C-alpha positions as a printed Julia matrix, in Angstrom:
99×3 Matrix{Float64}:
 -10.61   8.41  29.0
 -13.54  10.53  29.99
 -16.68  10.26  27.9
 -18.1   13.7   27.28
 -21.69  14.57  26.51
 -22.22  15.93  23.03
 -24.14  19.16  22.71
 -25.17  20.43  19.23
 -25.42  24.14  18.61
 -28.52  25.35  16.79
 -26.29  26.23  13.81
 -24.7   22.73  13.71
 -28.13  21.15  13.7
 -29.19  23.3   10.75
 -25.93  22.67   8.99
 -26.36  18.86   9.25
 -29.99  19.06   8.19
 -29.22  21.2    5.15
 -26.4   18.95   4.12
 -28.43  15.74   4.31
 -31.43  17.46   2.52
 -29.07  18.64  -0.26
 -28.0   15.09  -1.07
 -31.5   13.72  -0.69
 -32.78  16.17  -3.3
 -29.77  15.89  -5.56
 -29.71  12.08  -5.58
 -33.52  11.52  -5.46
 -33.19   9.16  -2.5
 -31.9    9.03   1.05
 -29.21   6.38   0.55
 -26.23   8.68   0.49
 -27.74  11.03   3.13
 -28.08   8.07   5.5
 -24.5    6.88   4.82
 -23.05  10.36   5.37
 -25.11  10.86   8.58
 -23.89   7.54   9.94
 -20.25   8.47   9.23
 -20.68  11.8   10.95
 -22.36  10.24  13.98
 -19.68   7.57  14.34
 -16.92  10.23  14.15
 -18.73  12.23  16.85
 -19.16   9.18  18.97
 -15.38   8.55  18.82
 -14.85  12.23  19.56
 -16.89  11.96  22.71
 -14.37   9.54  24.14
 -11.19  11.06  22.57
 -11.8   14.82  22.53
  -8.2   15.76  21.6
  -8.1   13.88  18.26
  -9.27  16.89  16.31
  -6.97  19.31  14.56
  -6.33  22.48  16.53
  -7.55  25.74  14.93
  -6.37  29.32  15.35
  -9.32  29.9   17.61
  -8.65  29.12  21.27
 -10.24  25.84  22.42
 -11.73  25.0   18.97
 -10.76  21.86  16.98
 -12.07  20.17  13.98
 -12.36  16.58  12.67
 -12.78  15.73   9.02
 -15.39  13.36   7.65
 -15.1   13.09   3.88
 -15.25  16.71   2.63
 -16.73  18.12   5.81
 -15.08  19.68   8.83
 -16.87  19.35  12.13
 -15.75  22.15  14.33
 -16.17  21.66  18.04
 -15.29  23.13  21.42
 -14.16  20.88  24.21
 -15.37  21.77  27.73
 -14.98  19.96  31.08
 -17.75  17.35  30.63
 -19.11  18.28  27.23
 -18.24  18.75  23.61
 -20.1   21.39  21.74
 -20.5   20.85  18.04
 -20.33  24.39  16.62
 -20.71  23.95  12.93
 -20.31  21.45   9.97
 -18.38  23.07   7.08
 -18.01  21.85   3.56
 -14.25  22.24   2.99
 -14.82  22.89  -0.68
 -16.28  26.31   0.11
 -14.4   29.56   0.32
 -12.67  29.49   3.7
 -13.04  33.23   4.05
 -16.79  32.74   4.57
 -16.31  30.4    7.51
 -17.5   31.97  10.72
 -17.09  30.26  14.08
 -18.84  31.76  17.02
């Protein structure tokens, strides 16, 4: 078991920020946003130790893990894992773009 360093793409950082902000404004408080952020961070921490747990995609070397309704797409490299994007699985899958 090799622990890999997590690298967040600019897009993934924005995705997470927008997701948490959406629930903050929708609910009027940060409780759910904090809970969701913690769940995502725990999943990514597990991912750093077990990079192959994600579901393979049609794109070479790209996998995803699911946290609630959200797919976290990532790319495994030698010593790192790049978080590519966080995608709400309730959206139109034709609009998903992975770099």
